[in-house]
PASEBA-1860 file (N, C-alpha, C; in nm, 3 decimals):
! residues 263
1> MRMRPVAL> 0.100/-0.118/-0.014/-0.037/-0.026/0.025/0.084/0.128/0.001 ~ 0.057/0.164/-0.052/0.147/0.371/-0.107/0.131/0.408/-0.017 ~ 0.201/0.506/0.096/0.166/0.605/0.173/0.149/0.737/0.084 ~ 0.045/0.814/0.198/0.056/0.952/0.111/0.155/1.021/0.118 ~ 0.184/1.160/0.084/0.279/1.225/0.086/0.278/1.311/0.227 ~ 0.117/1.324/0.294/0.094/1.411/0.395/0.144/1.315/0.510 ~ 0.103/1.217/0.505/0.127/1.107/0.609/0.289/1.083/0.627 ~ 0.322/1.063/0.520/0.504/1.006/0.554/0.558/1.193/0.596
9> LKMRTMRM> 0.558/1.317/0.553/0.553/1.403/0.590/0.566/1.398/0.769 ~ 0.411/1.391/0.786/0.414/1.389/0.963/0.492/1.283/1.048 ~ 0.507/1.107/0.960/0.618/1.077/1.011/0.732/1.106/1.050 ~ 0.778/1.186/0.937/0.908/1.230/0.962/0.930/1.318/1.036 ~ 0.836/1.383/1.058/0.836/1.527/1.196/0.826/1.460/1.318 ~ 0.781/1.357/1.339/0.721/1.310/1.458/0.866/1.251/1.509 ~ 0.952/1.180/1.399/1.127/1.092/1.432/1.178/1.199/1.467 ~ 1.180/1.337/1.394/1.271/1.436/1.431/1.247/1.503/1.577
17> NRTPRTTK> 1.144/1.521/1.624/1.115/1.563/1.741/1.128/1.460/1.849 ~ 1.142/1.342/1.818/1.154/1.215/1.907/1.294/1.229/2.000 ~ 1.326/1.300/2.114/1.467/1.345/2.201/1.510/1.197/2.226 ~ 1.614/1.138/2.166/1.694/1.040/2.205/1.747/1.017/2.348 ~ 1.722/0.934/2.429/1.820/0.941/2.586/1.958/0.878/2.549 ~ 1.950/0.793/2.461/2.127/0.785/2.430/2.154/0.776/2.294 ~ 2.259/0.815/2.226/2.276/0.814/2.127/2.346/0.660/2.094 ~ 2.483/0.602/2.151/2.489/0.528/2.145/2.517/0.491/2.280
25> AGHLSLRG> 2.520/0.361/2.297/2.558/0.264/2.440/2.664/0.398/2.510 ~ 2.677/0.400/2.619/2.750/0.455/2.691/2.831/0.589/2.646 ~ 2.693/0.650/2.576/2.735/0.775/2.549/2.613/0.890/2.590 ~ 2.615/1.015/2.651/2.521/1.065/2.713/2.485/1.165/2.581 ~ 2.306/1.152/2.650/2.229/1.208/2.570/2.223/1.369/2.566 ~ 2.203/1.448/2.546/2.188/1.591/2.502/2.128/1.664/2.656 ~ 2.017/1.574/2.692/1.998/1.625/2.837/2.086/1.567/2.941 ~ 2.140/1.454/2.897/2.270/1.431/2.995/2.414/1.525/3.025
33> LAIASAVS> 2.420/1.566/2.905/2.531/1.628/2.873/2.531/1.770/2.954 ~ 2.369/1.834/2.913/2.370/1.923/3.007/2.390/1.935/3.142 ~ 2.318/1.853/3.209/2.329/1.810/3.345/2.498/1.793/3.405 ~ 2.510/1.710/3.312/2.657/1.696/3.349/2.754/1.842/3.342 ~ 2.707/1.928/3.296/2.796/2.063/3.264/2.751/2.158/3.350 ~ 2.638/2.149/3.409/2.555/2.215/3.547/2.653/2.156/3.642 ~ 2.632/2.043/3.702/2.692/1.987/3.757/2.879/2.081/3.833 ~ 2.934/2.034/3.690/3.088/2.062/3.702/3.087/2.195/3.708
41> MALALSLS> 2.995/2.325/3.673/3.006/2.466/3.696/3.027/2.463/3.854 ~ 2.903/2.416/3.881/2.873/2.460/4.020/2.998/2.401/4.116 ~ 3.063/2.262/4.062/3.156/2.235/4.123/3.285/2.320/4.128 ~ 3.286/2.364/4.004/3.425/2.500/4.003/3.379/2.603/4.069 ~ 3.255/2.674/4.068/3.231/2.781/4.153/3.236/2.752/4.297 ~ 3.241/2.637/4.369/3.218/2.560/4.534/3.385/2.559/4.556 ~ 3.458/2.548/4.434/3.611/2.511/4.439/3.652/2.643/4.472 ~ 3.607/2.738/4.365/3.676/2.893/4.376/3.612/2.973/4.521
49> ACENVVSF> 3.518/2.881/4.576/3.472/2.982/4.699/3.544/2.913/4.802 ~ 3.566/2.785/4.812/3.690/2.787/4.929/3.820/2.803/4.893 ~ 3.879/2.846/4.761/4.008/2.843/4.783/4.030/3.032/4.804 ~ 3.889/3.131/4.827/3.862/3.255/4.860/3.888/3.267/5.006 ~ 3.818/3.128/5.090/3.817/3.144/5.188/3.924/3.113/5.252 ~ 4.008/3.041/5.225/4.194/2.946/5.241/4.237/3.085/5.255 ~ 4.281/3.158/5.122/4.352/3.293/5.120/4.324/3.396/5.203 ~ 4.170/3.430/5.278/4.135/3.545/5.329/4.239/3.553/5.483
57> TQPTLVRV> 4.326/3.674/5.467/4.403/3.675/5.585/4.313/3.805/5.664 ~ 4.317/3.804/5.836/4.208/3.861/5.903/4.286/3.993/5.909 ~ 4.283/4.087/5.960/4.321/4.260/5.980/4.395/4.208/6.119 ~ 4.460/4.338/6.182/4.508/4.377/6.264/4.389/4.465/6.344 ~ 4.383/4.486/6.449/4.309/4.602/6.529/4.470/4.653/6.602 ~ 4.445/4.737/6.607/4.528/4.888/6.657/4.469/5.004/6.707 ~ 4.522/5.069/6.842/4.491/5.181/6.868/4.609/5.260/6.925 ~ 4.606/5.339/6.991/4.737/5.472/7.029/4.691/5.465/7.177
65> IDASYAAP> 4.797/5.497/7.241/4.801/5.528/7.374/4.883/5.614/7.433 ~ 4.893/5.754/7.435/4.950/5.864/7.458/5.001/5.884/7.635 ~ 5.088/5.837/7.676/5.109/5.893/7.782/5.200/5.998/7.808 ~ 5.249/6.024/7.715/5.396/6.127/7.728/5.334/6.324/7.746 ~ 5.388/6.337/7.895/5.394/6.486/7.903/5.463/6.561/7.835 ~ 5.602/6.539/7.764/5.656/6.613/7.725/5.597/6.620/7.567 ~ 5.607/6.544/7.509/5.559/6.522/7.373/5.483/6.655/7.321 ~ 5.513/6.704/7.222/5.397/6.798/7.166/5.237/6.705/7.099
73> AVSVVVES> 5.177/6.801/7.032/5.104/6.690/6.959/5.170/6.594/6.854 ~ 5.076/6.469/6.858/5.153/6.411/6.774/5.069/6.319/6.669 ~ 5.109/6.271/6.536/5.097/6.153/6.488/5.135/6.030/6.457 ~ 5.064/5.987/6.450/5.119/5.775/6.475/5.071/5.717/6.325 ~ 5.164/5.691/6.243/5.197/5.676/6.120/5.230/5.497/6.151 ~ 5.197/5.407/6.075/5.167/5.266/6.069/5.223/5.226/5.924 ~ 5.329/5.201/5.863/5.349/5.172/5.730/5.300/5.240/5.630 ~ 5.301/5.365/5.636/5.284/5.486/5.586/5.132/5.521/5.557
81> TVLAGNLG> 5.048/5.472/5.678/4.904/5.477/5.698/4.903/5.588/5.803 ~ 4.843/5.685/5.831/4.829/5.772/5.962/4.684/5.671/6.052 ~ 4.753/5.632/6.113/4.645/5.563/6.222/4.553/5.649/6.295 ~ 4.632/5.754/6.341/4.588/5.844/6.461/4.634/5.990/6.481 ~ 4.594/6.077/6.450/4.623/6.256/6.423/4.626/6.320/6.566 ~ 4.695/6.482/6.594/4.676/6.515/6.716/4.629/6.483/6.870 ~ 4.700/6.410/6.916/4.691/6.344/7.006/4.781/6.380/7.104 ~ 4.744/6.418/7.235/4.838/6.468/7.346/4.779/6.353/7.469
89> QGSITPYG> 4.900/6.402/7.560/4.877/6.326/7.668/4.714/6.278/7.753 ~ 4.701/6.119/7.768/4.561/6.104/7.789/4.506/6.013/7.676 ~ 4.519/6.059/7.558/4.435/6.029/7.478/4.482/5.865/7.447 ~ 4.383/5.835/7.430/4.350/5.659/7.418/4.233/5.665/7.301 ~ 4.300/5.607/7.164/4.178/5.595/7.049/4.133/5.502/7.060 ~ 4.021/5.493/6.939/3.946/5.369/6.936/4.070/5.269/6.864 ~ 4.025/5.115/6.876/4.109/5.079/6.753/4.053/5.086/6.605 ~ 4.171/5.094/6.541/4.185/5.104/6.388/4.235/4.935/6.298
97> TLPATSDA> 4.172/4.942/6.188/4.164/4.791/6.157/4.313/4.832/6.000 ~ 4.428/4.798/6.025/4.546/4.769/5.958/4.551/4.622/5.895 ~ 4.619/4.583/5.785/4.684/4.462/5.709/4.786/4.448/5.847 ~ 4.740/4.255/5.846/4.865/4.213/5.947/4.971/4.193/5.918 ~ 5.078/4.219/5.964/5.214/4.221/5.930/5.312/4.165/6.025 ~ 5.400/4.112/5.978/5.523/4.057/6.057/5.608/4.161/6.129 ~ 5.650/4.304/6.071/5.763/4.401/6.087/5.744/4.512/6.049 ~ 5.595/4.625/6.127/5.520/4.713/6.125/5.615/4.824/6.143
105> LINVTAVT> 5.674/4.906/6.038/5.715/5.020/6.067/5.649/5.146/6.130 ~ 5.665/5.188/6.240/5.606/5.238/6.330/5.636/5.415/6.355 ~ 5.600/5.519/6.275/5.652/5.580/6.337/5.580/5.729/6.421 ~ 5.637/5.813/6.537/5.540/5.910/6.630/5.599/6.063/6.535 ~ 5.518/6.127/6.479/5.590/6.295/6.435/5.538/6.350/6.530 ~ 5.581/6.476/6.499/5.512/6.605/6.536/5.399/6.632/6.445 ~ 5.287/6.666/6.515/5.177/6.765/6.399/5.198/6.820/6.320 ~ 5.311/6.907/6.343/5.380/7.016/6.265/5.459/6.934/6.148
113> GGAALVST> 5.504/6.826/6.197/5.600/6.797/6.022/5.706/6.767/6.146 ~ 5.842/6.724/6.044/5.939/6.726/6.061/5.961/6.565/6.051 ~ 6.117/6.559/6.139/6.140/6.428/6.112/6.079/6.348/6.253 ~ 6.095/6.235/6.260/6.026/6.143/6.342/6.097/6.166/6.479 ~ 5.981/6.188/6.581/6.022/6.200/6.714/6.068/6.064/6.749 ~ 6.010/5.952/6.754/6.072/5.835/6.791/5.997/5.699/6.709 ~ 6.104/5.594/6.650/6.045/5.499/6.555/6.059/5.331/6.638 ~ 5.960/5.287/6.595/6.024/5.116/6.630/5.964/5.078/6.519
121> SAPLLAGH> 5.962/4.905/6.491/5.906/4.825/6.434/5.890/4.685/6.517 ~ 5.760/4.638/6.484/5.702/4.553/6.581/5.586/4.439/6.480 ~ 5.601/4.358/6.509/5.478/4.242/6.462/5.305/4.322/6.482 ~ 5.265/4.311/6.408/5.105/4.367/6.443/5.029/4.231/6.365 ~ 4.974/4.105/6.455/4.965/4.017/6.422/4.796/3.997/6.377 ~ 4.743/3.872/6.261/4.626/3.903/6.253/4.555/3.867/6.340 ~ 4.420/3.870/6.342/4.345/3.879/6.442/4.358/3.910/6.591 ~ 4.493/3.971/6.604/4.483/4.028/6.742/4.459/4.188/6.740
129> QSSIFLAD> 4.489/4.193/6.894/4.462/4.370/6.946/4.566/4.411/6.980 ~ 4.660/4.519/6.960/4.737/4.593/6.978/4.786/4.776/7.018 ~ 4.823/4.777/7.106/4.834/4.916/7.145/4.973/4.943/7.148 ~ 4.999/5.090/7.047/5.085/5.126/7.059/5.134/5.248/7.154 ~ 5.203/5.215/7.239/5.218/5.305/7.363/5.356/5.395/7.333 ~ 5.303/5.553/7.380/5.385/5.637/7.352/5.428/5.703/7.504 ~ 5.573/5.683/7.537/5.564/5.763/7.693/5.682/5.839/7.690 ~ 5.704/5.923/7.764/5.843/5.967/7.803/5.968/5.884/7.838
137> NITAPAGY> 6.086/5.909/7.828/6.160/5.819/7.887/6.234/5.904/7.961 ~ 6.199/5.753/8.090/6.256/5.746/8.210/6.413/5.810/8.223 ~ 6.494/5.748/8.156/6.597/5.765/8.165/6.682/5.882/8.072 ~ 6.608/5.939/7.987/6.641/6.030/7.924/6.593/6.130/7.868 ~ 6.566/6.229/7.952/6.492/6.395/7.980/6.520/6.402/7.824 ~ 6.370/6.469/7.767/6.348/6.500/7.637/6.354/6.384/7.545 ~ 6.346/6.284/7.560/6.351/6.172/7.482/6.188/6.088/7.486 ~ 6.172/6.025/7.401/6.047/5.956/7.418/6.088/5.803/7.382
145> TVTVLADQ> 5.954/5.726/7.418/5.966/5.562/7.408/5.862/5.501/7.322 ~ 5.825/5.416/7.221/5.724/5.414/7.138/5.733/5.258/7.187 ~ 5.664/5.180/7.208/5.631/5.033/7.220/5.527/4.960/7.161 ~ 5.477/4.828/7.169/5.335/4.816/7.155/5.302/4.672/7.220 ~ 5.191/4.702/7.285/5.166/4.609/7.415/5.063/4.541/7.323 ~ 5.046/4.402/7.364/4.962/4.274/7.320/4.807/4.350/7.441 ~ 4.704/4.347/7.398/4.593/4.382/7.430/4.523/4.251/7.411 ~ 4.455/4.229/7.560/4.337/4.061/7.601/4.225/4.100/7.487
153> QIAAAGGH> 4.223/3.982/7.407/4.111/4.035/7.307/3.944/3.961/7.315 ~ 3.989/3.868/7.437/3.859/3.814/7.497/3.778/3.853/7.617 ~ 3.649/3.836/7.667/3.606/3.870/7.764/3.647/3.804/7.873 ~ 3.686/3.872/7.993/3.707/3.841/8.153/3.614/3.726/8.151 ~ 3.593/3.590/8.241/3.530/3.518/8.284/3.439/3.539/8.349 ~ 3.344/3.454/8.340/3.217/3.533/8.386/3.223/3.556/8.528 ~ 3.143/3.636/8.567/3.165/3.722/8.709/3.273/3.777/8.767 ~ 3.384/3.798/8.632/3.488/3.855/8.709/3.535/4.006/8.584
161> SAFRFLNQ> 3.628/4.043/8.633/3.620/4.173/8.530/3.827/4.168/8.482 ~ 3.892/4.211/8.467/4.043/4.223/8.417/4.067/4.321/8.385 ~ 4.176/4.411/8.484/4.197/4.527/8.494/4.377/4.491/8.438 ~ 4.413/4.631/8.345/4.556/4.652/8.368/4.598/4.778/8.372 ~ 4.726/4.793/8.454/4.745/4.901/8.518/4.895/4.980/8.453 ~ 4.875/5.078/8.368/5.041/5.110/8.354/5.086/5.285/8.403 ~ 5.174/5.251/8.455/5.186/5.355/8.564/5.315/5.447/8.441 ~ 5.258/5.599/8.465/5.344/5.675/8.391/5.333/5.812/8.455
169> AIKTGAVD> 5.367/5.806/8.553/5.376/5.914/8.703/5.506/5.911/8.736 ~ 5.553/5.993/8.654/5.684/6.040/8.665/5.752/6.124/8.781 ~ 5.683/6.215/8.821/5.702/6.299/8.919/5.655/6.203/9.085 ~ 5.549/6.168/9.050/5.485/6.066/9.139/5.555/5.942/9.209 ~ 5.618/5.851/9.118/5.661/5.779/9.153/5.606/5.629/9.135 ~ 5.645/5.557/9.229/5.577/5.425/9.272/5.418/5.481/9.304 ~ 5.325/5.377/9.276/5.199/5.377/9.294/5.135/5.257/9.371 ~ 5.032/5.247/9.461/4.979/5.168/9.500/4.776/5.197/9.449
177> IYLVPAGS> 4.747/5.068/9.396/4.607/5.070/9.367/4.493/5.003/9.409 ~ 4.412/5.040/9.465/4.315/5.006/9.536/4.172/4.970/9.421 ~ 4.101/4.893/9.438/3.938/4.895/9.421/3.845/4.840/9.544 ~ 3.831/4.977/9.573/3.720/4.983/9.738/3.559/4.926/9.698 ~ 3.533/4.809/9.706/3.392/4.762/9.711/3.307/4.862/9.765 ~ 3.172/4.870/9.710/3.098/4.989/9.728/3.034/4.970/9.869 ~ 3.055/5.031/9.977/2.999/5.036/10.149/3.132/4.972/10.200 ~ 3.222/4.958/10.180/3.341/4.951/10.198/3.459/5.105/10.228
185> TLAKTIPL> 3.530/5.065/10.312/3.644/5.218/10.262/3.793/5.172/10.275 ~ 3.855/5.247/10.233/4.026/5.244/10.214/4.078/5.167/10.327 ~ 4.046/5.189/10.422/4.154/5.128/10.551/4.120/4.972/10.587 ~ 3.968/4.931/10.507/3.972/4.791/10.521/4.000/4.719/10.366 ~ 4.068/4.798/10.321/4.074/4.743/10.158/4.257/4.688/10.132 ~ 4.277/4.616/10.101/4.402/4.547/10.023/4.453/4.613/9.909 ~ 4.544/4.686/9.873/4.566/4.717/9.746/4.562/4.618/9.597 ~ 4.506/4.630/9.514/4.516/4.521/9.409/4.641/4.527/9.376
193> VADLPVGG> 4.733/4.636/9.320/4.843/4.648/9.298/4.947/4.714/9.377 ~ 5.043/4.707/9.446/5.146/4.727/9.520/5.227/4.758/9.484 ~ 5.294/4.890/9.528/5.436/4.947/9.456/5.449/4.932/9.289 ~ 5.355/5.006/9.235/5.356/4.956/9.058/5.513/5.098/9.028 ~ 5.613/5.042/8.976/5.702/5.159/8.939/5.666/5.225/8.853 ~ 5.731/5.326/8.857/5.734/5.456/8.728/5.739/5.335/8.576 ~ 5.669/5.285/8.489/5.724/5.242/8.374/5.642/5.139/8.404 ~ 5.586/5.075/8.482/5.541/4.929/8.537/5.437/4.898/8.434
201> NSGYISFD> 5.427/4.775/8.413/5.280/4.723/8.355/5.250/4.629/8.423 ~ 5.148/4.650/8.521/5.104/4.503/8.595/5.060/4.384/8.518 ~ 5.026/4.404/8.354/4.939/4.282/8.302/4.809/4.270/8.359 ~ 4.752/4.216/8.319/4.599/4.203/8.339/4.599/4.099/8.434 ~ 4.505/4.161/8.552/4.467/4.082/8.678/4.294/4.105/8.668 ~ 4.248/3.970/8.708/4.138/3.922/8.697/4.072/3.912/8.869 ~ 3.950/3.988/8.875/3.878/3.989/9.016/3.721/4.006/9.006 ~ 3.698/3.946/9.128/3.520/3.957/9.135/3.455/4.062/9.054
209> SQTVTMIV> 3.382/4.070/9.022/3.310/4.211/8.947/3.171/4.250/9.024 ~ 3.187/4.402/9.072/3.085/4.437/9.143/3.117/4.604/9.135 ~ 3.081/4.699/9.198/3.084/4.821/9.234/3.198/4.859/9.298 ~ 3.277/4.916/9.250/3.441/4.929/9.305/3.455/5.130/9.299 ~ 3.513/5.167/9.375/3.608/5.297/9.368/3.716/5.289/9.346 ~ 3.799/5.349/9.262/3.928/5.280/9.203/4.009/5.461/9.302 ~ 4.113/5.414/9.405/4.160/5.502/9.477/4.346/5.446/9.446 ~ 4.360/5.552/9.378/4.552/5.547/9.339/4.642/5.659/9.448
217> TPTGITSP> 4.735/5.593/9.522/4.835/5.645/9.636/4.969/5.638/9.587 ~ 5.069/5.765/9.597/5.191/5.722/9.615/5.241/5.571/9.715 ~ 5.312/5.505/9.694/5.330/5.386/9.759/5.308/5.408/9.872 ~ 5.262/5.351/9.987/5.244/5.376/10.111/5.237/5.460/10.210 ~ 5.156/5.532/10.117/5.060/5.677/10.172/4.959/5.662/10.118 ~ 4.850/5.697/10.197/4.725/5.682/10.184/4.621/5.832/10.182 ~ 4.740/5.947/10.166/4.665/6.061/10.128/4.775/6.154/10.124 ~ 4.795/6.238/10.026/4.654/6.254/9.948/4.680/6.159/9.790
225> QYTSAPIA> 4.526/6.134/9.741/4.512/6.030/9.671/4.367/6.099/9.540 ~ 4.383/5.944/9.447/4.294/6.019/9.354/4.189/5.912/9.370 ~ 4.082/5.969/9.365/3.954/5.861/9.397/3.882/5.910/9.265 ~ 3.804/5.766/9.194/3.717/5.787/9.071/3.567/5.776/9.158 ~ 3.510/5.808/9.041/3.371/5.795/9.092/3.336/5.634/9.099 ~ 3.224/5.589/9.137/3.198/5.427/9.144/3.185/5.399/9.036 ~ 3.257/5.240/9.011/3.244/5.196/8.879/3.168/5.089/8.922 ~ 3.054/5.057/8.804/2.961/4.927/8.827/3.075/4.837/8.740
233> LIGGEVRT> 3.071/4.717/8.775/3.131/4.600/8.691/3.031/4.512/8.714 ~ 3.001/4.398/8.601/2.878/4.293/8.588/2.935/4.236/8.564 ~ 3.082/4.213/8.521/3.157/4.097/8.466/3.199/4.104/8.285 ~ 3.310/4.022/8.285/3.349/4.045/8.112/3.423/4.147/8.094 ~ 3.433/4.253/8.175/3.488/4.396/8.127/3.647/4.341/8.138 ~ 3.716/4.399/8.018/3.864/4.450/8.035/3.929/4.551/7.992 ~ 3.981/4.608/8.076/3.995/4.751/8.106/4.187/4.773/8.086 ~ 4.208/4.888/8.021/4.361/4.929/8.065/4.359/5.060/8.121
241> VLIVDTQL> 4.444/5.094/8.216/4.441/5.202/8.331/4.584/5.265/8.339 ~ 4.545/5.384/8.258/4.664/5.428/8.234/4.655/5.575/8.349 ~ 4.801/5.552/8.427/4.816/5.661/8.547/4.912/5.759/8.510 ~ 4.874/5.908/8.491/5.011/5.959/8.484/5.010/6.105/8.543 ~ 5.116/6.191/8.594/5.121/6.301/8.695/5.005/6.384/8.669 ~ 4.909/6.442/8.768/4.835/6.567/8.777/4.922/6.692/8.706 ~ 4.902/6.730/8.632/4.972/6.833/8.583/4.981/6.979/8.605 ~ 4.885/7.002/8.650/4.919/7.179/8.739/4.895/7.144/8.872
249> TSNPPVTV> 4.852/7.122/8.954/4.868/7.065/9.091/4.959/6.942/9.137 ~ 4.928/6.951/9.280/4.992/6.797/9.341/4.895/6.715/9.432 ~ 4.756/6.744/9.420/4.661/6.710/9.442/4.514/6.728/9.405 ~ 4.471/6.612/9.386/4.570/6.471/9.381/4.705/6.438/9.296 ~ 4.766/6.355/9.305/4.914/6.362/9.219/4.866/6.287/9.126 ~ 4.783/6.188/9.071/4.819/6.172/8.987/4.633/6.183/8.902 ~ 4.624/6.144/8.769/4.523/6.173/8.714/4.517/6.002/8.628 ~ 4.402/5.985/8.603/4.351/5.791/8.555/4.292/5.855/8.426
257> FIADDVD> 4.326/5.728/8.315/4.230/5.731/8.165/4.221/5.596/8.188 ~ 4.098/5.544/8.140/4.025/5.418/8.186/4.018/5.356/7.992 ~ 4.063/5.274/7.948/4.052/5.241/7.767/3.984/5.109/7.814 ~ 3.862/5.089/7.745/3.785/4.955/7.714/3.817/4.909/7.611 ~ 3.925/4.771/7.638/3.992/4.665/7.619/3.861/4.588/7.531 ~ 3.764/4.510/7.586/3.693/4.431/7.575/3.588/4.478/7.667 ~ 3.460/4.501/7.564/3.351/4.540/7.670/3.246/4.422/7.723
END
């Protein structure tokens, strides 16, 4: 029986529209090839993302503590980046973010310009907190020192606070530091830090959190004294306390500046 031309055309069209699952044994169909291509692309993107995570370098957090009475207003430059400017004694800046480096060049210059007043090199490590600490040179009048302090970057243990004390009261000399609990008196309190010398760094000291009044006296003397307002501590706080000479009078003999290391 002879097939009509129209019927023949329909049959050819049906054969052309039929999507083969495979072309030959062991070969993927067009649909399979598309799926394999999509999977390959997703895998490539996933590997690329992993590479980006692995190569990511954490920055370092750095601040400046200016304890120098003699220095003019200063700027602090780290690896050609101005970290802070127009600082004077008692200035404690917020932390700034910088690229981590194993040997950072740090220059302290007068705001008015000129050669560096003092320089140093120090590691500024990824994921760490540090303080660039400017102070008067105890042994060389009219000179300065700059050091890098490693700061605590985790909260104090539950129910505790951690304080670090830096004594730069050159005229006053060594000091005793009391944290007097609310409702108590200086006479009933032993020093948290005794006989901290000029240039001394107590390191972080942990103690039970409560409301306290900070009192700082020359070593062995209970008057005159620096007395803070009540400090309410609830736990976890980490602080750096800078002690410097009172500039215009001798009563109280020292002034205190408190910086938040960890809230």
